[in-house]
C-alpha positions in Angstrom: 46.4 8.9 1.5 47.8 11.0 4.4 48.1 9.6 7.9 45.3 11.8 9.1 42.8 10.1 6.8 43.6 6.7 8.2 41.2 5.1 10.6 41.4 2.5 13.4 38.9 0.5 15.3 37.8 1.0 18.9 36.0 -2.2 20.1 34.9 -3.5 23.4 32.1 -5.0 25.5 29.4 -3.4 27.6 28.1 -5.4 30.5 26.0 -4.9 33.6 27.2 -5.1 37.2 27.1 -8.9 37.3 28.8 -9.4 34.0 25.7 -9.9 31.7 26.1 -8.5 28.2 23.9 -5.5 27.4 22.3 -5.5 24.0 21.4 -2.2 22.3 23.6 0.0 24.5 24.9 3.1 22.7 28.6 4.0 22.6 29.7 7.4 21.2 33.1 8.8 20.5 33.5 12.6 20.8 36.6 14.5 19.6 38.1 16.2 22.7 39.4 19.2 20.7 36.0 20.5 19.6 33.5 18.1 21.3 32.1 16.9 17.9 30.7 13.4 17.6 33.0 11.4 15.5 31.5 7.9 15.6 28.8 5.9 17.4 27.8 2.3 17.7 25.2 0.0 19.2 26.1 -3.2 21.0 25.0 -6.6 19.6 23.5 -9.5 21.6 27.0 -10.3 23.1 27.4 -6.7 24.3 30.1 -5.9 21.7 30.5 -2.5 20.0 32.8 -1.2 17.2 33.7 2.4 16.3 35.8 3.5 13.4 37.7 6.8 14.2 40.6 8.8 12.6 44.1 8.3 14.0 46.2 10.7 16.1 43.3 12.1 18.1 42.0 12.1 21.7 38.4 11.0 22.2 35.9 11.0 25.0 33.9 7.7 25.0 30.4 7.7 26.4 28.0 4.8 26.9 24.3 5.0 27.5 21.6 2.5 28.4 18.2 3.2 29.8 18.4 3.1 33.6 22.1 2.4 33.8 25.2 4.5 33.8 29.0 4.2 33.4 32.0 6.5 33.7 33.1 8.2 30.6 36.5 7.2 29.2 39.2 9.4 27.6 41.5 7.6 25.1 44.2 8.8 22.8 44.4 7.0 19.5 47.6 6.6 17.5 47.8 4.0 14.7 46.7 0.9 16.6 43.3 -0.6 17.3 42.1 -0.3 20.9 39.7 -2.3 23.1 37.8 -0.4 25.8 35.2 -2.3 28.0 32.5 -0.8 30.1 30.6 -2.0 33.1 27.3 -0.2 33.8 25.5 0.1 37.1 22.1 1.2 38.2 21.9 5.0 38.7 18.8 6.8 39.9 20.3 10.1 38.8 21.1 8.9 35.2 19.6 10.9 32.3 16.0 10.2 31.6 14.8 8.8 28.3 14.1 12.1 26.6 17.6 13.5 27.3 19.2 10.3 26.1 17.2 10.5 22.9 18.4 14.0 22.2 22.1 12.9 22.6 22.3 9.6 20.7 21.6 8.9 17.0 19.5 5.8 17.8 17.8 4.7 21.0 16.1 1.3 21.3 13.7 0.8 24.1 11.5 -2.3 23.8 9.6 -2.2 20.5 10.3 1.5 19.9 13.2 2.8 17.9 14.0 6.6 18.1 16.2 8.1 15.4 17.9 11.5 15.7 17.4 12.5 12.0 20.4 15.0 12.0 22.7 12.0 12.5 21.7 10.5 9.2 20.9 13.3 6.9 23.3 15.4 4.8 21.1 18.5 4.3 19.9 17.7 0.7 16.6 16.2 1.9 13.4 18.1 1.0 10.5 16.0 2.3 9.9 13.4 5.0 10.3 10.6 2.5 13.9 11.7 1.7 14.8 11.5 5.4 13.2 8.1 6.0 15.1 6.6 3.2 18.4 7.4 5.1 17.3 5.7 8.3 18.4 2.1 8.8 15.5 -0.4 8.7 13.0 2.0 7.0 12.2 2.1 3.3 9.8 4.3 1.2 8.5 2.3 -1.7 7.7 3.7 -5.2 4.1 4.5 -4.2 5.4 6.8 -1.3 4.2 4.3 1.4 6.5 3.8 4.4 7.7 0.2 5.1 9.4 -1.1 8.2 10.8 -4.6 8.1 8.7 -5.2 5.0 5.5 -4.1 6.7 3.5 -1.1 5.5 3.2 1.6 8.2 -0.5 1.8 9.2 -0.4 5.1 11.0 1.7 8.3 10.8 1.6 10.8 13.7 3.2 14.2 14.3 3.8 15.1 17.9 1.5 12.2 18.8 -1.4 13.5 16.7 -2.7 11.6 13.7 -1.6 12.9 10.3 -4.4 12.0 7.8 -5.0 8.7 9.4 -5.3 5.9 6.8 -2.4 6.6 4.4 1.3 7.3 4.8 1.9 8.7 1.3 0.6 12.2 2.2 3.1 12.4 5.0 6.2 11.3 3.0 5.4 13.7 0.1 4.5 16.8 2.1 6.1 17.1 5.6 9.2 19.3 5.1 12.5 17.6 6.0 13.9 20.6 7.9 11.1 20.4 10.5 12.1 17.0 11.7 14.0 16.3 14.9 13.3 12.7 15.8 11.5 9.8 14.1 10.0 7.2 16.4 9.2 3.8 15.0 6.6 2.0 17.1 6.7 -1.7 16.3 4.0 -4.1 17.4 1.9 -1.0 17.7 -1.2 -1.0 19.9 -3.2 2.2 20.2 -5.3 0.9 23.1 -3.3 0.7 26.3 -5.5 -1.9 28.0 -4.9 -4.4 25.2 -1.2 -4.0 24.9 0.4 -7.5 24.9 -3.0 -9.3 24.6 -3.4 -9.2 20.9 -1.0 -10.3 18.1 -0.1 -7.1 16.4 3.3 -7.9 15.0 2.2 -6.5 11.6 1.1 -3.2 13.1 3.8 -0.5 12.7 3.3 3.3 13.4 5.6 6.2 13.1 5.6 9.4 15.2 7.4 12.5 14.0 9.0 14.8 16.6 9.5 18.4 15.5 12.3 20.7 16.1 11.7 23.3 18.9 11.5 26.2 16.4 8.6 24.5 14.6 6.3 24.2 17.7 3.7 26.8 18.5 4.5 28.5 15.2 3.1 28.2 11.7 5.6 26.6 9.3 5.6 25.2 5.8 6.3 26.5 2.4 4.6 28.1 -0.6 5.8 27.0 -4.1 4.8 28.6 -7.5 6.2 27.7 -10.8 5.7 27.9 -14.6 7.0 26.5 -17.8 10.0 28.1 -19.5 10.0 28.8 -23.3 7.3 27.0 -25.2 6.3 24.9 -22.2 3.0 26.4 -21.0 2.9 24.6 -17.6 2.1 25.7 -14.1 2.3 24.6 -10.5 1.1 26.1 -7.2 1.7 24.2 -3.9 1.0 26.0 -0.6 1.6 23.8 2.5 1.0 25.0 6.0 1.5 23.3 9.4 0.8 24.3 13.0 1.5 22.2 16.1 1.0 23.1 19.8 0.4 20.9 22.8 -3.4 21.3 22.5 -4.1 21.3 18.8 -2.6 21.0 15.4 -3.6 22.0 11.8 -2.2 20.8 8.5 -3.2 22.3 5.1 -2.0 20.8 1.9 -2.7 22.0 -1.6 -1.4 21.2 -5.1 -2.4 22.6 -8.4 -0.4 21.5 -11.5 -0.5 20.2 -15.0 3.0 18.6 -15.1 2.0 15.1 -14.2 2.4 15.2 -10.5 -0.6 13.5 -9.0 -0.7 13.9 -5.2 -3.9 11.8 -4.8 -4.9 9.1 -7.4 -8.0 7.0 -7.8 -5.9 4.1 -6.5 -5.1 6.2 -3.4 -8.8 7.0 -3.0 -10.0 3.4 -3.0 -7.1 2.2 -0.8 -7.6 5.0 1.7 -9.0 3.2 4.8 -9.5 6.2 7.0 -7.6 4.2 9.7 -10.5 1.8 10.0 -9.1 -1.7 10.6 -10.8 -5.0 9.9 -12.5 -6.2 13.1 -11.6 -9.8 12.4 -14.5 -12.1 11.9 -13.0 -15.2 13.3 -12.1 -16.7 9.9 -14.8 -15.3 7.7 -14.0 -13.3 4.5 -17.0 -11.3 3.3 -16.0 -8.1 1.6 -18.1 -5.6 -0.2 -16.7 -5.0 -3.7 -16.7 -1.7 -5.4 -17.6 -1.3 -9.1 -14.9 0.7 -10.8 -16.3 -0.1 -14.3 -12.8 -1.0 -15.4 -11.8 2.7 -15.4 -8.4 3.1 -17.0 -5.6 3.1 -14.4 -2.8 5.7 -14.4 0.6 4.1 -15.1 3.1 5.4 -12.5 1.7 8.9 -12.7 2.5 9.0 -16.4 0.1 9.8 -19.1 -0.3 11.9 -22.3 -1.8 14.7 -20.2 -2.6 15.2 -16.5 -4.1 18.2 -14.8 -4.6 18.0 -11.0 -6.2 20.2 -8.4 -5.9 18.9 -4.8 -6.7 20.3 -1.3 -6.6 18.6 2.1 -6.9 19.8 5.7 -6.3 17.9 8.9 -6.8 19.0 12.5 -6.4 17.5 16.0 -7.3 19.1 19.3 -7.6 18.3 23.0 -11.0 19.6 23.9 -10.3 18.7 27.6 -8.1 16.4 29.5 -10.6 13.6 28.8 -11.6 14.3 25.3 -9.6 14.4 22.0 -11.2 15.4 18.7 -9.6 15.1 15.2 -10.5 14.9 11.6 -9.6 15.7 8.0 -11.1 16.5 4.6 -9.6 15.7 1.2 -10.7 16.9 -2.2 -9.1 16.1 -5.5 -9.9 16.7 -9.1 -7.8 15.1 -11.9 -8.3 15.3 -15.6 -6.3 12.7 -17.5 -5.7 12.0 -21.2 -4.4 8.5 -22.0 -3.2 7.1 -25.3 -2.8 3.3 -25.2 -1.9 0.6 -27.7 -2.7 -2.9 -26.5 -2.2 -6.4 -27.9 -4.4 -9.1 -26.2 -4.2 -12.9 -26.7 -7.5 -14.5 -25.7 -7.9 -18.1 -24.4 -10.4 -20.3 -26.2 -10.8 -24.0 -27.0 -8.7 -24.2 -30.1 -6.6 -27.3 -30.3 -3.5 -25.2 -31.2 -2.9 -22.4 -28.7 -1.2 -20.4 -31.4 -4.6 -20.1 -33.1 -6.0 -18.2 -30.2 -7.7 -14.9 -31.1 -5.5 -11.9 -31.0 -6.9 -8.3 -30.7 -5.0 -5.1 -31.2 -6.5 -1.8 -29.9 -5.5 1.8 -30.2 -7.3 3.7 -27.4 -7.7 7.4 -26.7 -9.1 8.0 -23.2 -10.3 11.2 -21.5 -11.0 10.7 -17.8 -12.1 13.1 -15.0 -12.3 12.1 -11.4 -13.5 14.3 -8.5 -12.8 12.6 -5.2 -13.8 13.6 -1.7 -13.2 12.2 1.8 -14.2 13.4 5.2 -13.4 11.9 8.6 -14.2 13.0 12.2 -13.0 11.2 15.3 -13.5 11.5 19.0 -11.8 9.7 21.8 -13.1 9.9 25.4 -10.8 8.7 28.3 -12.4 9.6 31.7 -9.9 7.4 33.5 -7.2 4.8 32.8 -9.8 1.9 33.0 -12.3 3.1 30.3 -12.0 4.4 26.8 -14.7 5.2 24.2 -13.8 6.0 20.5 -16.1 7.1 17.7 -15.3 7.7 14.1 -17.3 8.6 11.0 -15.7 8.4 7.6 -17.4 9.5 4.3 -16.2 9.0 0.7 -17.8 10.6 -2.3 -16.7 10.7 -5.9 -17.8 11.7 -9.4 -16.0 9.7 -12.1 -16.3 9.9 -15.9 -14.4 8.4 -18.7 -14.8 8.5 -22.5 -12.9 6.0 -24.7 -12.5 6.1 -28.4 -10.6 3.2 -29.9 -10.0 0.9 -32.9 -10.2 -2.8 -32.4 -8.5 -5.0 -35.0 -8.8 -8.8 -35.1 -9.4 -11.5 -37.7 -9.5 -9.1 -40.6 -12.0 -6.9 -38.8 -11.3 -3.3 -38.0 -14.0 -1.7 -35.8 -14.5 1.8 -34.3 -15.8 1.5 -30.7 -16.9 4.2 -28.3 -17.4 3.7 -24.5 -18.6 6.0 -21.8 -18.4 5.2 -18.1 -19.9 7.2 -15.3 -20.1 6.5 -11.5 -20.9 8.6 -8.5 -20.5 6.2 -5.5 -20.6 7.3 -1.9 -20.2 5.6 1.4 -20.4 6.4 5.1 -18.6 4.2 7.6 -19.0 4.6 11.3 -16.9 3.0 14.0 -17.5 2.8 17.8 -15.1 1.1 20.2 -15.3 0.8 24.0 -12.6 -0.7 26.2 -13.1 -1.4 29.9 -10.6 -2.8 32.5 -12.4 -4.3 35.4 -9.2 -5.3 37.2 -5.8 -6.6 36.3 -7.2 -9.9 35.2 -10.5 -9.0 33.4 -10.5 -6.8 30.4 -13.5 -6.2 28.0 -13.5 -4.8 24.5 -16.5 -4.0 22.3 -16.0 -2.9 18.7 -18.7 -2.1 16.1 -18.6 -0.9 12.5 -21.4 0.2 10.2 -21.1 0.7 6.5 -23.6 2.3 4.2 -22.6 2.4 0.5 -24.3 3.2 -2.7 -23.1 3.0 -6.3 -24.8 3.9 -9.5 -22.4 3.0 -12.4 -23.6 3.8 -15.9 -22.1 2.2 -18.9 -22.5 2.9 -22.7 -20.8 1.1 -25.6 -21.3 2.0 -29.3 -20.1 -0.6 -31.9 -20.5 -1.1 -35.6 -20.3 -4.9 -35.1 -23.1 -6.9 -33.4 -22.3 -6.9 -29.7 -21.6 -10.3 -28.0 -22.3 -12.2 -31.2 -22.6 -15.9 -30.6 -22.2 -16.0 -26.8 -25.8 -15.8 -25.5 -27.4 -19.0 -24.3 -30.7 -17.8 -25.7 -29.4 -18.6 -29.2 -29.7 -22.2 -30.3 -26.0 -22.6 -30.8 -24.1 -20.1 -28.6 -20.8 -20.9 -30.4 -22.1 -20.3 -33.9 -20.4 -17.1 -35.2 -23.1 -16.8 -38.0 -25.7 -15.9 -35.4 -26.2 -12.3 -36.4 -28.4 -11.0 -33.5 -30.2 -11.9 -30.3 -33.6 -10.9 -29.0 -34.4 -8.1 -28.1 -31.5 -6.4 -29.9 -32.7 -4.5 -33.0 -30.6 -4.0 -36.1 -28.8 -0.7 -36.4 -26.0 0.9 -38.3 -24.2 1.3 -35.0 -25.3 -0.6 -31.9 -25.7 1.8 -29.0 -26.0 -0.4 -25.8 -26.5 1.2 -22.3 -26.7 -0.2 -18.8 -27.9 1.5 -15.6 -27.0 -0.2 -12.3 -27.6 0.6 -8.6 -26.0 -1.3 -5.7 -26.9 -0.4 -2.2 -25.2 -1.9 0.9 -25.9 -1.8 4.6 -23.5 -3.8 6.7 -22.9 -4.0 10.5 -20.0 -5.8 12.1 -19.8 -6.1 15.9 -17.8 -8.2 18.4 -17.4 -8.4 22.1 -14.0 -9.6 23.5 -13.3 -10.8 27.0 -9.7 -11.2 28.0 -8.9 -13.2 31.2 -5.3 -12.7 32.1 -4.0 -15.9 33.8 -0.5 -14.5 34.5 2.1 -12.3 32.9 2.8 -14.9 30.2 -0.7 -16.2 29.3 -4.3 -15.2 28.8 -7.6 -16.5 27.4 -9.6 -14.6 24.9 -13.4 -15.3 24.4 -15.2 -13.6 21.5 -18.8 -13.2 20.5 -19.4 -11.5 17.1 -21.7 -11.0 14.2 -21.8 -9.7 10.6 -25.2 -8.5 9.3 -25.4 -7.3 5.7 -28.3 -6.3 3.4 -27.7 -5.5 -0.3 -30.0 -4.4 -3.1 -29.0 -4.8 -6.7 -30.9 -3.3 -9.6 -29.8 -3.1 -13.2 -31.3 -2.7 -16.7 -30.0 -2.7 -20.3 -31.4 -0.7 -23.2 -30.6 0.2 -26.8 -30.7 3.6 -28.3 -31.8 3.2 -31.9 -30.6 5.1 -35.0 -33.8 7.3 -34.8 -33.2 8.1 -31.1 -35.9 5.8 -29.7 -35.1 3.6 -26.7 -35.4 -0.2 -27.0 -35.6 -1.5 -23.4 -34.6 -5.1 -22.8 -37.4 -6.2 -20.5 -36.7 -9.9 -20.4 -35.7 -11.3 -17.0 -32.2 -12.3 -18.3 -31.4 -8.6 -19.0 -32.6 -7.1 -15.7 -31.8 -7.5 -12.1 -33.9 -6.8 -9.0 -32.2 -8.6 -6.2 -32.1 -8.5 -2.4 -29.4 -10.4 -0.6 -29.0 -10.9 3.2 -25.9 -12.3 4.8 -25.6 -13.2 8.5 -22.6 -14.6 10.3 -22.9 -15.2 14.1 -19.8 -16.7 15.7 -18.0 -17.5 18.9 -14.3 -18.1 19.3 -11.7 -18.9 22.0 -8.0 -18.3 21.9 -5.3 -19.2 24.4 -2.1 -17.2 24.3 1.0 -18.3 26.3 4.7 -17.6 26.4 7.3 -20.2 27.3 11.0 -19.2 26.9 11.5 -17.7 23.5 8.3 -19.1 22.1 4.8 -17.5 22.0 1.8 -19.7 21.0 -1.7 -18.6 20.3 -4.0 -21.4 19.0 -7.7 -20.7 18.5 -10.9 -22.0 17.0 -14.2 -20.3 16.0 -17.7 -21.7 15.5 -19.8 -20.0 12.9 -23.5 -20.1 11.9 -24.1 -18.6 8.4 -27.5 -17.7 7.1 -27.9 -16.4 3.5 -31.1 -15.3 1.8 -31.3 -14.4 -1.9 -34.5 -12.9 -3.3 -34.8 -12.5 -7.1 -36.8 -13.7 -10.1 -39.9 -14.0 -7.8 -38.4 -16.7 -5.6 -36.3 -16.9 -2.4 -33.4 -19.2 -1.7 -32.1 -19.7 1.8 -28.8 -21.3 2.9 -27.9 -22.2 6.5 -24.7 -23.9 7.6 -22.3 -24.4 10.5 -18.5 -24.2 10.2 -15.7 -24.8 12.6 -12.6 -22.7 11.6 -9.2 -23.1 13.4 -6.3 -20.8 13.4 -2.8 -20.9 14.9 -0.1 -18.3 15.6 3.5 -19.0 16.8 6.4 -16.7 17.4 10.0 -17.5 18.1 11.8 -14.5 19.6 15.5 -15.4 19.1 16.6 -12.0 20.3 15.0 -8.6 20.8 15.6 -7.8 17.2 15.3 -11.2 15.6 12.2 -13.3 15.3 10.4 -16.0 13.3 6.6 -15.9 13.0 4.2 -18.5 11.7 0.5 -18.1 10.9 -2.1 -20.7 9.8 -5.8 -20.2 9.3 -8.8 -21.6 7.5 -11.0 -18.8 6.0 -14.5 -19.2 4.8 -14.9 -17.0 1.7 -18.4 -15.7 0.9 -19.3 -13.6 -2.1 -21.4 -10.4 -2.1 -24.4 -9.7 -4.3 -22.5 -8.9 -7.4 -21.8 -12.6 -8.2 -25.4 -13.7 -7.3 -27.5 -11.5 -9.6 -28.5 -13.7 -12.5 -29.4 -11.0 -15.1 -26.7 -10.0 -17.6 -24.4 -7.2 -16.5 -21.9 -5.3 -18.8 -18.3 -5.4 -17.8 -17.0 -3.6 -20.9 -17.6 -3.6 -24.7 -16.9 -7.3 -25.2 -17.6 -8.8 -21.8 -20.8 -9.7 -20.0 -21.3 -11.5 -16.7 -24.2 -13.4 -15.4 -24.5 -14.3 -11.7 -25.2 -17.6 -10.0 -27.5 -17.6 -7.0 -26.5 -21.2 -6.1 -22.9 -20.3 -5.2 -21.5 -21.8 -2.0 -18.6 -20.5 0.1 -15.0 -21.4 -0.6 -12.4 -22.5 2.0 -8.9 -21.0 2.0 -6.0 -22.7 3.7 -3.6 -19.8 4.5 0.0 -20.4 5.6 2.6 -17.7 6.2 6.2 -17.7 7.6 8.0 -14.4 8.4 11.6 -13.9 9.4 13.0 -10.6 10.7 16.4 -9.6 11.9 17.6 -6.0 12.6 21.2 -5.8 13.8 22.0 -2.3 15.0 25.6 -3.3 15.6 26.4 -3.3 11.9 23.1 -1.9 10.6 22.1 -5.1 8.9 18.4 -5.5 8.2 16.9 -8.8 6.9 13.3 -9.8 6.4 11.8 -12.6 4.5 8.2 -13.8 3.9 6.8 -17.0 2.5 3.1 -17.4 2.1 0.9 -20.1 0.5 -2.9 -20.2 -0.1 -4.8 -23.3 -1.2 -8.3 -22.3 -2.2 -10.7 -25.2 -1.9 -14.0 -25.0 -3.8 -13.1 -21.5 -5.1 -15.6 -19.3 -6.8 -14.4 -19.2 -10.4 -15.8 -18.2 -13.8 -17.1 -20.5 -16.5 -16.7 -18.5 -19.7 -18.2 -18.7 -23.2 -15.7 -17.1 -25.6 -16.2 -16.5 -29.3 -13.4 -14.4 -30.7 -13.1 -11.4 -28.4 -16.6 -11.7 -27.0 -17.2 -13.5 -23.8 -19.8 -14.1 -21.1 -18.6 -15.1 -17.6 -20.7 -17.0 -15.0 -19.3 -17.7 -11.5 -19.4 -21.3 -10.3 -17.8 -23.3 -7.4 -14.9 -25.1 -8.9 -13.9 -28.6 -8.0 -10.3 -27.7 -8.8 -8.3 -25.8 -6.2 -6.5 -22.6 -7.0 -3.1 -22.1 -5.5 -1.0 -19.0 -4.8 2.6 -19.0 -3.6 4.6 -15.8 -2.9 8.0 -15.3 -1.5 9.9 -12.1 -0.9 13.1 -11.1 0.9 15.2 -8.1 1.5 18.8 -7.7 2.8 20.1 -4.2 3.7 23.6 -3.5 5.1 25.3 -0.2 5.8 29.1 0.1 5.5 30.0 3.5 7.0 28.4 6.0 4.6 27.5 3.4 2.0 24.2 1.5 2.1 23.6 -1.7 0.0 20.3 -3.4 -0.6 19.3 -6.7 -2.2 15.7 -7.8 -2.7 13.7 -10.5 -4.5 10.0 -11.1 -5.0 8.5 -14.2 -6.5 4.9 -14.9 -7.1 3.4 -18.1 -8.5 -0.3 -18.8 -9.1 -2.4 -21.5 -10.7 -6.0 -20.7 -11.5 -8.6 -23.1 -13.0 -11.5 -22.1 -15.1 -14.0 -23.5 -17.5 -13.7 -22.0 -21.0 -16.3 -23.1 -23.6 -17.2 -26.1 -21.4 -13.6 -27.3 -21.2 -11.3 -27.0 -18.2 -8.6 -24.3 -18.6 -5.5 -23.8 -16.3 -3.7 -20.5 -16.2 -0.3 -20.4 -14.6 1.7 -17.2 -13.8 5.2 -16.8 -12.4 6.5 -13.3 -11.7 10.1 -12.7 -10.5 11.6 -9.4 -9.6 15.2 -9.0 -8.4 16.9 -5.7 -7.5 20.1 -4.4 -6.0 20.7 -0.8 -5.0 23.7 1.0 -3.5 23.7 4.5 -2.2 26.1 6.9 -0.5 25.4 9.4 2.3 28.4 11.8 2.7 27.9 15.2 4.2 30.2 16.8 1.6 30.7 15.9 -2.0 28.3 14.3 -4.5 26.2 11.4 -3.4 25.1 8.6 -5.7 22.4 6.0 -5.9 23.1 3.1 -8.3 20.9 0.1 -8.9 19.6 -2.5 -11.2 16.3 -4.5 -11.3 14.9 -7.2 -13.6 11.4 -8.5 -13.8 10.4 -11.7 -15.5 6.8 -12.5 -16.2 6.0 -16.0 -17.4 2.4 -16.8 -18.5 1.0 -20.2 -19.4 -2.6 -19.9 -20.5 -3.8 -23.4 -21.1 -0.7 -24.2 -23.1 -0.2 -20.8 -24.7 3.1 -19.7 -23.2 4.6 -16.2 -23.2 7.4 -14.5 -21.3 8.2 -10.8 -20.9 11.4 -9.2 -19.4 11.8 -5.7 -18.1 15.4 -4.8 -17.1 16.0 -1.5 -15.5 19.4 0.0 -14.5 18.9 3.3 -12.6 21.0 6.1 -11.0 20.4 9.2 -8.9 22.7 12.1 -8.0 22.7 14.6 -5.2 25.5 17.2 -5.5 26.0 20.3 -3.4 28.4 22.8 -4.9 29.5 26.4 -4.7 27.5 28.2 -2.1 23.8 27.3 -2.0 23.6 25.2 -5.2 22.1 21.7 -5.2 21.8 19.4 -8.2 19.4 16.5 -8.1 19.1 14.2 -11.0 17.7 10.7 -11.7 17.9 8.4 -14.6 16.3 5.1 -15.4 16.7 2.9 -18.5 14.0 0.3 -19.4 14.4 -2.6 -21.8 11.1 -4.4 -22.4 11.4 -7.6 -24.4 10.0 -11.1 -25.0 12.0 -14.3 -25.6 12.8 -13.2 -29.2 13.2 -9.5 -29.5 13.1 -6.1 -27.7 9.6 -4.8 -27.9 10.5 -1.3 -26.5 13.3 0.4 -24.9 13.1 3.8 -23.3 14.7 6.0 -20.6 13.6 8.7 -18.2 16.0 11.4 -17.1 15.0 14.3 -14.8 17.1 17.0 -13.3 16.6 19.7 -10.7 18.9 22.6 -9.9 18.2 24.4 -6.6 19.6 27.6 -5.3 19.2 28.9 -1.8 21.4 31.4 0.1 22.4 30.2 3.6 19.7 31.2 6.1 17.5 32.5 3.3 13.8 31.7 3.2 13.7 31.8 -0.6 14.6 28.8 -2.7 14.8 28.8 -6.5 14.5 25.7 -8.7 15.1 25.2 -12.4 14.1 21.7 -13.6 13.6 19.6 -16.6 11.3 16.5 -16.8 11.8 13.7 -19.3 14.9 15.3 -20.7 15.2 12.6 -23.4 11.6 13.2 -24.5 10.6 9.6 -24.2 7.3 9.0 -25.9 5.9 5.8 -24.3 6.2 3.1 -21.7 5.2 -0.6 -21.6 3.3 -2.9 -19.2 2.1 -6.5 -19.5 -0.7 -8.1 -17.5 -2.3 -11.5 -17.0 -5.7 -13.0 -16.0 -7.4 -16.3 -16.5 -9.0 -15.3 -19.9 -6.3 -13.4 -21.7 -2.8 -11.9 -21.4 -1.9 -8.5 -22.8 1.0 -6.1 -23.4 0.3 -2.4 -23.6 2.2 0.8 -24.6 1.2 4.1 -22.9 2.1 7.5 -24.4 3.6 9.8 -21.7 4.1 13.5 -21.2 6.9 15.1 -23.2 9.8 17.1 -21.9 9.0 20.2 -19.8 11.3 23.1 -18.8 10.2 24.7 -15.5 11.1 27.4 -13.1 9.7 27.6 -9.6 10.2 29.7 -6.5 9.5 28.5 -2.9 9.2 30.6 0.2 9.7 28.8 3.5 7.6 30.2 6.4 
């Protein structure tokens, strides 16, 4: 190694005029010869900084801190370490915040971190997600969601304007990397200025993207088109357009392909909140469930065949100085073919767990989902003391699935067909008003209304008698010789159908009054209510061999139910700060009124509950804290568990509601630790949570072979869930290391064939990952993860292991060439043998001349032509392991034009 490649350390302390250390001050070293930035550092809680610079150079040292200034220092470095201290004084003429942000890689001001993206990128990044992965303290998970300090980002903005509010995946996958200038991380985010500091919003994180000057007031984006090479008949078309000005913005995203890239999945659709947040019902949990009819779920965007058409548009405009309007629309159509082989072990009452029924299925699934979302928002701010917001958010989908599979168990081989259809829609409205009377009296009114309708249709065709031996209408429900049940008529193949409609009207509203005692304490009084009305109708019928319809008219096979739920509550909270501690104890008083009308009778329930909660925060330093939460939650079910007529879940599962259900009480504890040290770029977060579910709503199940009927009851045995996860990230120069662990333990109690059954699950995942970020030369990402799933179903134990080493390569070479490649190896096994091992290797070769708008890409997916992947799952009634056929190797060529 030559002398010029050696480095020495410049260290020192930054203090204010009275000698107090300054944390989060920025120190930068510029090479005097060409004024290039060579190194930078941020002071720790003791005011210390450290810079690593090459020897035999002269440097200009600059220090920056909001509102303070200090003289620049010139220093010549030989081969010895140096210590340079700075004393900063107040300077009215110092650079303002914006100018400092543009000069320094990272600026910290209060709860906001501002990253200069050019200081962390190497030019190989293509999308926002690639850039965020390079920024200390920010991660992008496998689902494309942004995480900061272990918390999922709840809002993404570009130039202060919402970008498809309600999901961060669309931003990470679509915003071009070369448009970014700054990334602002807004921790403890509060959108309503009047309420800042009054509510506990430590879990609220938002990100605001600042664009480069050349991207403002101009259309930018890219248009990509590609096709398969050789015998690979594949296509992709992806135009993406963006426009941002001070008064309005427009984003247009499209994606048409059949190569397995799914920009918007059914999971994304159901998780897409539209930015609507839970109002907080003072300890009540009453959530409206959605009937997904057990539609097959895409496994990591991999299937035998996937064809996607996607379009989305987002706009935001300032109609006047007082009124802002925004909205978006999303449409997605996905056709998916799945081939799945599954082995299930059912839990029953056999004395020897090894005698439990085992079913093996080979399933061919064709699925089509058309998904649509529309949101419109308006915010009116006539003055700083009043704000009125209104949002309307609609969701509509048309989902169909056809399954053809063979079920083999106990010397029986049966062909089964299923058809699932659902066209649910919902409209959610939100109105919020905030009024500041004076500095001590602040009012907040928030209301949400939900109208939702679902009409799932289910059809199963079997050669064996459906649900043999599980109906209570038979004298002996456990007698497998019972060949039929009334009103089922004998057929060559049993064609059973179910039509169901669920309609929901729900209104949540609450009025908050904040009385500010002083700068460190306030009182919060709340009055609120939840009003819900649901209607549930269902019927079952059989199509006979001659085409006639046999309708099951008995009460046990039909539902005509109306359910009203009302919660009226009042709560009080006292928040105060003393030293490094913040406390916020509270208590809420609830009156619940429930009315259930079905089977010609009405049942009313009325009760009062007192539910406490407690929040505590220890702020060790600006960037280190410990947080504790405790609450008791009253959990109430919706109408789906109350309707007493039989309802199909799938070909071998029925459920029957219980109108006498009572609420459960959940004791919830959580402890969160966070530390972000900008001095050495060390990021640590850890979370421990525990839930003890008293009197939980559980299923009592009658199981005969693979057939089962579930009925919800209130269990006298508590369920318990314990989760722990932690992450440690450290940057060493241009090398970033990460260690993470996730543990989840649960114990669920059920009644199976009149006997108690306990199901215990322990899942452990450990991962380490190391990556480089050099501006020149190849960059690597190496890692290893292992997942261990332990299942104990009433004494039947099973363990599955998935080990995964992985690697990624980014290599710029010649002039304009970039090679990106990723490889993952999976070994899936139980305690005795390897069940499956497979690898995925993808490679992309880019070519773009300097300053050219055209980019060419040749790429190969699934180079090793892997045929299938594995997953295992667990619930209280069975555990299963599945193998999914995936798309083969594709050779593709695409061209992209950058606007």
